[in-house]
LOMAR-832375 format. One record per residue (C-alpha): residue number from 0; residue in three letters; y, x, z. Coordinates in pm, 1 decimal. Layout:
REM residues N
seq/type/y/x/z
NUM/Ala/Y/X/Z
...
REM end
This chain:
REM residues 483
seq/type/y/x/z
0/Met/-1018.7/2596.4/-1910.0
1/Ala/-987.0/2967.5/-1828.7
2/Arg/-620.5/2928.6/-1748.1
3/Gly/-699.4/2634.6/-1517.8
4/Gln/-958.2/2849.9/-1342.3
5/Gln/-710.8/3135.6/-1297.8
6/Arg/-435.8/2913.5/-1164.9
7/Thr/-659.2/2779.7/-891.8
8/Asp/-798.2/3114.8/-775.9
9/Ile/-578.1/3135.6/-465.9
10/Phe/-641.6/2770.0/-395.5
11/Val/-1019.3/2816.8/-424.3
12/Asn/-1034.4/3126.9/-206.0
13/Asn/-872.3/2947.1/83.6
14/Phe/-1064.4/2621.6/48.2
15/Ser/-1377.9/2759.3/212.3
16/Leu/-1169.2/2859.5/513.8
17/Ser/-1012.7/2515.7/545.6
18/Val/-1345.1/2327.9/554.2
19/Ser/-1508.8/2556.3/810.9
20/Leu/-1299.6/2497.2/1122.4
21/Ala/-1385.0/2689.3/1435.6
22/Leu/-1471.5/2494.1/1750.1
23/Asp/-1221.1/2500.9/2033.9
24/Pro/-1382.4/2680.5/2334.0
25/Lys/-1244.4/2410.1/2564.7
26/Leu/-1418.2/2144.2/2362.0
27/Val/-1740.5/2344.7/2371.0
28/Asn/-1720.6/2370.4/2749.6
29/Ala/-1646.3/2000.7/2782.3
30/Phe/-1938.5/1918.5/2556.3
31/Ser/-2167.4/2143.0/2758.7
32/Leu/-2053.6/1970.8/3078.1
33/Cys/-2139.3/1630.0/2930.1
34/Ile/-2484.4/1754.7/2831.2
35/Ser/-2540.2/1895.4/3178.5
36/Phe/-2435.3/1569.7/3340.0
37/Gly/-2672.0/1375.7/3115.8
38/Leu/-2967.5/1599.3/3204.4
39/Asn/-2900.5/1568.5/3574.9
40/Ser/-2875.2/1186.1/3565.2
41/Asn/-3245.1/1102.1/3566.1
42/Phe/-3235.4/791.0/3779.0
43/Val/-3084.3/444.8/3745.3
44/Asn/-2989.8/255.5/4055.3
45/Gly/-3042.2/-113.3/4111.2
46/Gln/-2688.1/-208.3/4019.5
47/Glu/-2711.4/-28.5/3685.6
48/Glu/-3045.1/-196.8/3613.7
49/Arg/-2899.0/-540.6/3678.9
50/Glu/-2602.0/-461.9/3453.6
51/Arg/-2838.0/-343.9/3181.8
52/Arg/-3037.3/-668.1/3197.0
53/Glu/-2721.0/-876.1/3191.9
54/Glu/-2601.6/-686.2/2886.2
55/Ile/-2933.0/-752.8/2710.6
56/Asn/-2905.3/-1121.8/2791.8
57/Arg/-2549.3/-1130.2/2659.7
58/Lys/-2658.5/-965.7/2334.5
59/Ile/-2938.5/-1218.3/2290.4
60/Ala/-2697.4/-1504.0/2349.6
61/Ser/-2446.3/-1347.2/2111.2
62/Lys/-2707.4/-1317.3/1836.0
63/Lys/-2790.8/-1685.2/1871.3
64/Ala/-2424.8/-1778.0/1858.7
65/Ile/-2358.8/-1556.2/1556.2
66/Ser/-2651.7/-1721.3/1382.7
67/Ile/-2486.4/-2058.0/1434.7
68/Ile/-2156.3/-1924.4/1298.2
69/Leu/-2323.6/-1783.9/988.3
70/Arg/-2501.0/-2113.0/924.7
71/Arg/-2168.6/-2284.7/967.8
72/Glu/-2013.5/-2065.5/701.6
73/Ala/-2295.5/-2120.5/453.9
74/Thr/-2245.0/-2492.1/375.6
75/Lys/-2134.7/-2804.8/555.3
76/Glu/-2476.5/-2957.7/499.4
77/Val/-2644.9/-2674.5/684.1
78/Ile/-2394.3/-2708.1/965.0
79/Glu/-2464.9/-3074.3/1012.2
80/Lys/-2839.1/-3009.1/1023.4
81/Lys/-2838.1/-2703.4/1245.1
82/Arg/-2565.1/-2769.5/1493.3
83/Gly/-2609.7/-3003.7/1784.3
84/Pro/-2441.6/-3105.6/2107.4
85/Asn/-2627.0/-2838.5/2298.7
86/Asn/-2556.4/-2534.8/2083.2
87/Ser/-2251.8/-2571.4/1852.1
88/Lys/-2008.5/-2665.8/2129.9
89/Lys/-2131.1/-2424.1/2393.5
90/Leu/-2097.6/-2088.8/2222.5
91/Leu/-1982.9/-1784.6/2415.6
92/Pro/-1603.9/-1742.8/2396.8
93/Lys/-1636.6/-1369.0/2336.1
94/Thr/-1867.2/-1420.5/2037.6
95/Val/-1653.7/-1679.3/1861.6
96/Leu/-1328.5/-1491.2/1925.8
97/Glu/-1479.7/-1162.6/1801.9
98/Ala/-1603.0/-1336.1/1486.2
99/Leu/-1256.1/-1479.4/1430.6
100/His/-1088.4/-1143.2/1493.1
101/Glu/-1316.8/-965.1/1245.3
102/Arg/-1236.5/-1213.2/970.4
103/Ile/-864.3/-1205.3/1036.6
104/Thr/-864.6/-824.7/1027.5
105/Ala/-1060.1/-825.4/700.0
106/Leu/-821.3/-1090.4/555.4
107/Arg/-1113.8/-1323.4/484.9
108/Trp/-894.3/-1628.2/525.1
109/Glu/-1142.1/-1895.2/415.5
110/Ser/-1409.3/-1768.6/651.4
111/Ala/-1155.1/-1722.6/930.8
112/Leu/-1040.9/-2085.6/904.2
113/Lys/-1402.2/-2204.7/925.8
114/Val/-1460.6/-2001.1/1239.6
115/Phe/-1132.8/-2132.9/1381.5
116/Glu/-1252.2/-2488.5/1314.4
117/Leu/-1567.9/-2406.6/1506.3
118/Leu/-1357.6/-2256.4/1785.3
119/Arg/-1159.8/-2578.7/1824.5
120/Glu/-1483.6/-2772.8/1877.9
121/Gln/-1586.1/-2569.5/2181.1
122/Leu/-1582.9/-2740.0/2520.5
123/Trp/-1385.6/-2450.6/2668.2
124/Tyr/-1122.3/-2443.5/2390.5
125/Arg/-756.3/-2466.2/2484.4
126/Pro/-477.3/-2440.9/2224.3
127/His/-317.1/-2096.9/2220.5
128/Ala/-10.5/-2007.9/2014.4
129/Gly/-119.2/-1644.2/1983.7
130/Ile/-430.8/-1736.8/1784.1
131/Tyr/-229.9/-1961.2/1554.8
132/Ile/24.2/-1686.2/1494.4
133/Lys/-245.3/-1434.9/1397.8
134/Leu/-392.1/-1685.4/1151.8
135/Ile/-50.3/-1764.0/1004.0
136/Val/21.5/-1392.1/956.0
137/Met/-318.1/-1348.5/786.9
138/Leu/-252.5/-1642.9/552.1
139/Gly/83.1/-1490.7/465.6
140/Lys/-80.4/-1162.3/369.4
141/Cys/-331.2/-1356.4/158.1
142/Lys/-50.0/-1543.2/-23.0
143/Gln/-140.4/-1880.9/125.5
144/Pro/197.8/-2008.2/249.6
145/Gln/110.1/-2378.2/220.3
146/Arg/-193.7/-2335.2/441.5
147/Ala/19.7/-2134.7/683.5
148/Arg/257.2/-2431.5/705.0
149/Ile/-31.1/-2671.3/770.3
150/Leu/-155.6/-2446.6/1049.4
151/Phe/195.9/-2421.9/1195.7
152/Asp/221.8/-2801.7/1205.2
153/Ala/-125.2/-2826.3/1361.6
154/Met/-15.0/-2582.9/1632.1
155/Val/280.1/-2809.5/1716.3
156/Glu/58.3/-3120.1/1719.8
157/Glu/-175.7/-2951.0/1968.3
158/Gly/112.0/-2905.9/2210.3
159/Cys/203.7/-2541.6/2150.7
160/Thr/579.3/-2498.4/2154.2
161/Pro/695.3/-2298.7/1849.7
162/Asn/863.5/-1976.0/1952.0
163/His/1045.3/-1691.8/1784.8
164/Glu/721.7/-1516.5/1691.3
165/Ser/559.9/-1822.0/1531.6
166/Tyr/869.4/-1900.1/1321.8
167/Thr/887.2/-1536.4/1211.7
168/Ala/521.0/-1548.4/1107.4
169/Leu/582.0/-1862.5/899.5
170/Leu/894.8/-1713.3/742.7
171/Ser/692.1/-1404.8/653.4
172/Ala/421.2/-1618.7/490.7
173/Tyr/674.5/-1774.0/253.5
174/Ser/867.4/-1455.6/182.3
175/Arg/550.0/-1257.9/101.5
176/Ser/486.9/-1508.6/-178.2
177/Ala/849.2/-1475.3/-297.1
178/Leu/926.6/-1833.9/-191.0
179/Phe/1269.2/-1731.4/-71.3
180/Asp/1427.4/-2076.3/-62.0
181/Glu/1169.9/-2188.2/194.4
182/Ala/1201.7/-1860.7/383.4
183/Phe/1581.3/-1884.4/407.8
184/Ser/1545.9/-2247.9/517.7
185/Ile/1325.2/-2137.3/809.0
186/Leu/1575.0/-1862.0/890.2
187/Glu/1850.3/-2123.0/917.5
188/Gln/1628.4/-2341.2/1139.8
189/Met/1571.4/-2049.2/1373.7
190/Lys/1946.8/-2006.4/1422.2
191/Glu/1971.2/-2363.0/1559.7
192/Ile/1671.0/-2352.2/1795.8
193/Pro/1726.4/-2213.6/2147.8
194/Gly/1510.0/-1909.0/2214.4
195/Cys/1421.7/-1867.0/1847.3
196/Lys/1724.9/-1681.3/1717.1
197/Pro/1630.1/-1434.1/1440.9
198/Asp/1629.9/-1077.9/1569.8
199/Val/1581.4/-734.3/1415.4
200/His/1204.9/-797.0/1389.4
201/Thr/1260.5/-1118.0/1189.4
202/Tyr/1511.9/-956.3/956.0
203/Ser/1298.6/-643.5/908.7
204/Ile/997.2/-848.6/801.3
205/Phe/1211.0/-1059.7/566.6
206/Ile/1371.0/-749.1/415.2
207/Lys/1032.8/-586.3/358.0
208/Ser/908.1/-893.4/169.6
209/Cys/1218.5/-890.5/-50.5
210/Leu/1175.3/-520.0/-124.4
211/Gln/812.3/-569.2/-227.3
212/Val/925.7/-786.9/-518.8
213/Ser/1242.3/-582.0/-585.4
214/Ala/1471.6/-864.4/-472.0
215/Phe/1748.6/-618.9/-382.3
216/Asp/2024.3/-882.2/-388.0
217/Phe/1851.6/-1069.7/-107.0
218/Val/1812.8/-742.4/82.2
219/Gln/2187.1/-681.9/76.8
220/Lys/2248.0/-1041.8/180.6
221/Leu/2018.1/-1004.1/482.0
222/Leu/2170.4/-668.5/582.0
223/Ser/2519.5/-818.5/568.0
224/Glu/2405.2/-1114.0/775.3
225/Met/2259.1/-877.9/1035.3
226/Val/2597.0/-707.2/1067.9
227/Ser/2785.9/-1037.6/1098.3
228/Arg/2546.1/-1162.2/1366.9
229/Gly/2555.4/-835.8/1559.1
230/Val/2188.5/-753.6/1495.2
231/Lys/2150.5/-376.5/1461.6
232/Pro/1881.9/-234.8/1229.9
233/Asn/1617.2/-29.4/1407.0
234/Thr/1400.9/261.0/1293.5
235/Ile/1148.7/25.0/1131.2
236/Thr/1423.8/-143.2/928.3
237/Tyr/1558.2/188.0/803.0
238/Asn/1210.4/325.4/728.8
239/Thr/1124.2/14.8/528.1
240/Leu/1438.9/55.5/318.3
241/Ile/1387.4/431.1/267.8
242/Asp/1027.2/384.5/158.0
243/Ala/1105.4/99.2/-80.5
244/Tyr/1404.9/267.5/-244.1
245/Gly/1207.7/589.4/-281.7
246/Lys/913.7/418.8/-450.9
247/Val/1133.1/264.3/-720.9
248/Gly/1335.2/581.3/-776.1
249/Arg/1662.7/460.1/-625.7
250/Tyr/1729.5/793.5/-459.2
251/Ser/2102.8/749.8/-404.1
252/Glu/2040.0/430.0/-204.6
253/Met/1758.4/601.0/-19.1
254/Glu/1981.2/891.5/83.0
255/Arg/2260.8/652.1/181.3
256/Val/2024.5/458.8/409.3
257/Leu/1904.5/785.9/560.5
258/Met/2263.4/890.0/633.8
259/Asp/2334.3/547.3/789.1
260/Met/2027.1/591.9/1003.7
261/Leu/2140.6/934.8/1123.6
262/Gly/2479.3/792.4/1211.2
263/Glu/2332.9/506.6/1414.0
264/Ser/2320.4/573.7/1787.1
265/Gly/1980.1/517.8/1943.3
266/Cys/1803.3/501.5/1605.9
267/Lys/1640.3/834.9/1532.9
268/Pro/1424.7/926.6/1232.6
269/Asp/1054.8/975.3/1303.8
270/Val/752.1/1111.6/1120.4
271/Trp/733.5/788.8/917.6
272/Thr/1089.0/852.5/796.4
273/Met/995.4/1206.4/700.7
274/Asn/680.8/1100.8/515.5
275/Ala/860.2/829.5/318.5
276/Thr/1131.5/1074.3/212.0
277/Leu/887.5/1351.3/118.0
278/Arg/673.0/1106.6/-78.3
279/Ala/973.4/984.2/-275.0
280/Phe/1083.1/1331.0/-384.1
281/Gly/732.8/1476.7/-419.1
282/Ser/592.8/1196.9/-635.5
283/Ser/885.8/1233.1/-876.4
284/Gly/844.1/1610.2/-906.3
285/Gln/1157.6/1697.2/-708.0
286/Ile/980.5/1971.9/-517.6
287/Glu/1292.2/2159.0/-405.2
288/Asn/1444.2/1843.6/-255.8
289/Met/1112.4/1766.6/-87.8
290/Glu/1091.2/2113.2/67.5
291/Ser/1454.9/2102.7/176.8
292/Cys/1402.6/1767.3/351.8
293/Tyr/1083.4/1892.0/513.1
294/Glu/1267.5/2189.6/664.1
295/Lys/1551.7/1969.2/791.7
296/Phe/1314.3/1719.6/950.9
297/Gln/1122.4/2000.3/1120.1
298/Ala/1446.6/2155.8/1245.0
299/Ser/1534.3/1821.4/1406.3
300/Gly/1209.2/1831.7/1604.1
301/Ile/993.7/1593.6/1397.6
302/Leu/637.5/1723.7/1378.0
303/Pro/418.7/1660.9/1071.4
304/Asp/96.1/1462.0/1082.5
305/Ile/-205.9/1448.4/851.9
306/Lys/-20.7/1209.3/617.0
307/Thr/257.8/1464.0/582.1
308/Phe/14.8/1731.5/468.5
309/Asn/-157.6/1491.6/228.8
310/Ile/179.9/1418.7/69.0
311/Leu/257.6/1790.2/37.7
312/Leu/-85.5/1865.8/-108.7
313/Asp/-57.2/1583.1/-359.0
314/Ser/294.4/1681.0/-463.5
315/Tyr/209.7/2048.7/-508.7
316/Gly/-113.1/1962.1/-689.9
317/Lys/57.5/1738.4/-945.1
318/Ala/324.8/2005.1/-991.7
319/Gln/45.7/2262.0/-1043.8
320/Met/176.9/2476.3/-758.0
321/Tyr/-164.5/2585.0/-635.1
322/Asp/-38.0/2875.7/-427.5
323/Lys/167.9/2634.6/-217.7
324/Met/-128.2/2400.9/-190.5
325/Ser/-321.2/2692.2/-51.5
326/Ala/-49.2/2762.8/205.7
327/Val/-62.5/2400.5/326.6
328/Met/-441.1/2417.6/357.2
329/Glu/-417.6/2740.3/557.7
330/Phe/-174.5/2574.2/796.4
331/Met/-407.7/2275.4/836.8
332/Gln/-698.7/2508.6/907.4
333/Lys/-499.2/2710.2/1158.2
334/Tyr/-392.9/2407.1/1360.6
335/Tyr/-719.6/2210.1/1332.7
336/Tyr/-607.5/1919.7/1117.9
337/Lys/-923.3/1735.4/1014.5
338/Trp/-944.5/1633.1/652.0
339/Thr/-937.6/1260.9/574.6
340/Ile/-1063.6/1083.6/264.2
341/Val/-708.4/1102.7/127.5
342/Thr/-708.7/1480.8/170.7
343/Tyr/-1037.5/1513.5/-14.5
344/Asn/-918.4/1281.3/-291.3
345/Val/-600.0/1481.7/-338.7
346/Val/-785.7/1814.6/-361.6
347/Ile/-1054.9/1672.8/-593.0
348/Asp/-785.3/1531.2/-819.9
349/Ala/-599.5/1863.9/-823.7
350/Phe/-909.2/2058.2/-931.2
351/Gly/-991.0/1795.1/-1192.5
352/Arg/-643.3/1805.6/-1345.5
353/Ala/-661.9/2186.9/-1349.1
354/Gly/-986.7/2166.8/-1546.1
355/Asp/-1182.9/2344.1/-1273.8
356/Ile/-1489.5/2120.1/-1277.1
357/Lys/-1705.0/2358.9/-1072.7
358/Gln/-1469.2/2363.1/-776.2
359/Met/-1401.8/1989.1/-807.8
360/Glu/-1773.5/1918.5/-775.1
361/Tyr/-1798.4/2161.9/-484.4
362/Val/-1528.3/1975.6/-293.2
363/Phe/-1701.9/1645.5/-372.9
364/Arg/-2026.6/1777.2/-225.3
365/Met/-1840.5/1900.2/82.9
366/Met/-1685.3/1558.8/120.2
367/Arg/-2023.5/1386.8/121.8
368/Ser/-2180.1/1643.3/353.3
369/Asp/-1888.2/1583.6/591.1
370/Gly/-1999.2/1221.4/613.5
371/Met/-1702.1/1099.7/412.7
372/Lys/-1782.5/809.6/180.8
373/Pro/-1611.4/833.8/-161.5
374/Asn/-1405.1/540.2/-283.4
375/Tyr/-1278.5/425.0/-621.6
376/Val/-996.2/682.8/-609.0
377/Thr/-1246.4/966.3/-568.6
378/Leu/-1462.7/840.4/-852.7
379/Ser/-1162.2/782.9/-1079.2
380/Ser/-1066.7/1149.7/-1042.5
381/Leu/-1421.1/1257.0/-1128.1
382/Val/-1440.6/1030.2/-1432.9
383/Arg/-1100.1/1144.6/-1557.6
384/Ala/-1199.0/1511.1/-1528.9
385/Tyr/-1534.5/1455.3/-1699.6
386/Gly/-1356.0/1272.9/-1979.9
387/Tyr/-1135.4/1574.7/-2047.2
388/Glu/-1443.6/1795.4/-2025.7
389/Gly/-1621.3/1571.4/-2277.9
390/Ser/-1924.9/1511.6/-2057.8
391/Gly/-2059.9/1158.9/-2104.1
392/Glu/-2368.5/1253.2/-1905.2
393/Lys/-2165.2/1333.4/-1593.5
394/Ile/-1970.0/1009.2/-1631.4
395/Ala/-2301.6/823.7/-1630.1
396/Arg/-2389.9/1010.1/-1310.2
397/Val/-2076.2/873.4/-1143.1
398/Leu/-2166.7/520.6/-1253.5
399/Arg/-2509.8/559.9/-1092.9
400/Ile/-2338.4/646.7/-765.8
401/Ile/-2154.6/314.0/-785.2
402/Glu/-2472.6/122.3/-870.7
403/Asn/-2656.0/267.4/-571.0
404/Ser/-2377.4/199.2/-320.5
405/Asp/-2142.6/-74.0/-204.4
406/Ile/-1834.7/98.4/-346.5
407/Val/-1593.0/-159.3/-486.7
408/Val/-1405.3/-58.5/-801.4
409/Asp/-1098.2/-223.7/-948.8
410/Thr/-908.8/-247.5/-1275.7
411/Ala/-753.9/96.4/-1221.9
412/Phe/-1100.8/256.5/-1211.9
413/Tyr/-1214.5/69.7/-1523.3
414/Asn/-898.0/182.2/-1703.7
415/Cys/-979.7/539.8/-1611.0
416/Leu/-1338.1/493.4/-1733.3
417/Ile/-1221.2/343.4/-2063.1
418/Gly/-981.4/634.6/-2109.1
419/Ala/-1257.6/887.9/-2046.4
420/Tyr/-1493.0/724.5/-2296.7
421/Gly/-1209.7/704.0/-2548.3
422/Arg/-1138.9/1077.4/-2524.6
423/Ile/-1499.8/1170.4/-2599.9
424/Gly/-1532.6/909.5/-2874.1
425/Cys/-1787.5/686.0/-2699.8
426/Leu/-1646.3/362.2/-2841.6
427/Ala/-1959.7/155.9/-2779.0
428/Glu/-1954.0/248.5/-2409.5
429/Met/-1581.5/179.3/-2398.0
430/Lys/-1638.2/-171.4/-2531.9
431/Lys/-1918.6/-229.5/-2279.4
432/Val/-1678.2/-145.4/-1997.0
433/Leu/-1447.0/-423.7/-2113.6
434/Glu/-1741.9/-665.1/-2117.6
435/Glu/-1845.8/-556.4/-1769.2
436/Met/-1494.2/-619.0/-1641.6
437/Ser/-1518.5/-973.3/-1775.7
438/Arg/-1855.7/-1031.1/-1607.4
439/Lys/-1726.3/-909.4/-1272.1
440/Gly/-1405.3/-1111.3/-1290.0
441/Cys/-1190.1/-798.0/-1309.0
442/Leu/-903.9/-888.0/-1542.0
443/Pro/-789.4/-622.0/-1789.0
444/Asp/-419.0/-538.6/-1783.5
445/Lys/-171.5/-381.0/-2023.9
446/Ile/-305.9/-32.7/-1949.4
447/Thr/-660.6/-144.1/-2034.0
448/Tyr/-565.9/-262.9/-2382.1
449/Ser/-319.2/21.2/-2447.5
450/Thr/-585.9/279.0/-2363.8
451/Met/-839.9/120.8/-2599.1
452/Ile/-586.0/76.9/-2879.7
453/Lys/-488.7/442.9/-2848.5
454/Ala/-855.9/547.5/-2868.2
455/Tyr/-915.2/342.8/-3184.8
456/Ser/-593.5/465.8/-3343.6
457/Thr/-671.1/830.5/-3267.3
458/Leu/-1003.6/795.6/-3448.4
459/Gly/-840.5/623.7/-3745.7
460/Leu/-995.7/282.1/-3674.7
461/Met/-677.9/87.4/-3744.9
462/Arg/-847.9/-246.7/-3812.7
463/Gln/-1013.8/-245.5/-3469.2
464/Ala/-685.5/-137.0/-3312.1
465/Lys/-499.4/-431.9/-3469.1
466/Glu/-769.0/-678.0/-3362.1
467/Leu/-749.5/-549.5/-3007.7
468/Gln/-369.7/-575.5/-3020.5
469/Arg/-404.3/-947.3/-3104.8
470/Ser/-660.3/-993.7/-2826.4
471/Arg/-420.6/-823.3/-2585.8
472/Glu/-132.6/-1054.2/-2676.2
473/Glu/-352.6/-1363.4/-2639.4
474/Ala/-494.2/-1248.8/-2304.6
475/Leu/-153.6/-1161.3/-2160.7
476/Asp/-4.6/-1491.7/-2283.0
477/Leu/-289.6/-1676.3/-2110.5
478/Thr/-228.5/-1479.6/-1790.3
479/Tyr/142.1/-1564.7/-1788.7
480/Asp/70.3/-1932.6/-1860.8
481/Ser/-173.6/-1955.7/-1566.7
482/Ala/78.0/-1780.9/-1340.2
REM end
C-alpha cells in the first residue's frame, strides 16, 4: 500500500490543479453582460405575452396527447377504452413525432413501433420514407431483422419508393445480426435497381457489421468488390477497419490499412483515426508505439480531443506510469479541457489499482460534487479496490448507492462484485450475488463461474468448486442450446 501511495504522489499533487479550472475572463464578461441584460429587461410587450400564452396552450395540449400515448403503450384494452374519434386521431404532430424520436434514440423498439402505429392513425399522417428508414435502422441495432423487413415491405405498400438509403438500412439490419446471406442478397438487388447502386456508405456499413463478428473473410471480399466496382474507401471506411483490427490485436493489418489510407488522395486521417490507433497500442501496453503515433499525428496537424486524453490517461494508468498521467492532466488543465465521466472513471480506476483508496475516494467525491452521475464502470472500480483492501463494509456502501439510485448494473459489475467478495472470503455474500443476478434476469457468464470457482479453490473448498463447475457446464450448455 505504501508503495502504491508513493507511486501516485506526483499524480495526486497535480490532481487538485486539474479539477480547479480558472474562469476565462472573456466568459466572465459575457456572463456579466447577460446578467445586465436580464436586469434591464423588466417589461414584456404584447407580442411576447401572446407568444407566452400560446406556448402554455401548446404545453397543455402536448400533455394531453402524451397521456394518450402512454395509455396506448400500457395495454390494448386501455387504448380501446380511452381513445376515441376526437382525441386519438387528432394529436399534435410535434408531440407524436417527438415521442417517436425519443424511443428510436433510446432503442426502445417495441414502444417505438406502438407509437408509429398511433402515428399512422392520425388524420394528418402521410407516408414518409425517412421515418421508415429511421425505424429500420433502429430495428437493425436491436437485432430485429425480420421486423425490419416487415417494415420495409409496409413502406413499399404505402407508396414510398425504396431508395438507396432504405436498402442500405435493410442490409445493415441483416448484417448486424450476422445474416450475411440475406445481406449479400440485398446487395446484389441494389446493383440491379436504378438509383440504388451500393456506394461507399453501403459498403462501409456492411464492412463494419462483418468486423463486429470477426468475419474478416467477408471484409476482404467486400473490399475487393469495392475496387472492382470503382468505389473508393473514404475516411470512415478506413477508420472502421483501423479500429476493428486494433481491438482484436491484428496490428500488422491495422498498420497496413493506415498506410493505405495515407497513400489515398483526398482521404486524410482525422482525430478518430488517431484515437483508434492510440487505443489499440495503449490498451495492449505498447506505450512507446502509442507515443510515437501520437507525435506523428500531431505533426500532421491533427489536434487531440477529450477522447484522446482519456485514452492516454487510461493507457498510462494501466501501465502504472503515474508521472505521465500527471503530465496529461496538467495539459488538460492548461487548455481548459473539461473532465467527462470517462475521465473520472479512468482516474478512479488508476488510484484503485494503485491501492490509494484515500485519493480514489477523493476523486469520487469530486465527481459527484461536479454534478457527474457515476455509472456501473465507476462503481466496479470502487468495488474492485475495496475487495483488494478487504473492506466488506465499503462494498456494502457502494451497493447502497445503487439501491438509492437508478443506476443500471450488468454482468460485468456483478462479476467484479463476486471477485471482491471472493478475495475477502465472504462466500455467503458471493453466493447471494449469484442469486440476485438470477432474480434480475442478468445471466452469469464464464467469468462469473470462473471467479467463484477460483474463490472456493483458494479457500480449499474443492467440493463446492466441483459442484459449481458442473453447474457452469450445465448453464453454458443451456445457453448454447437456446442460441
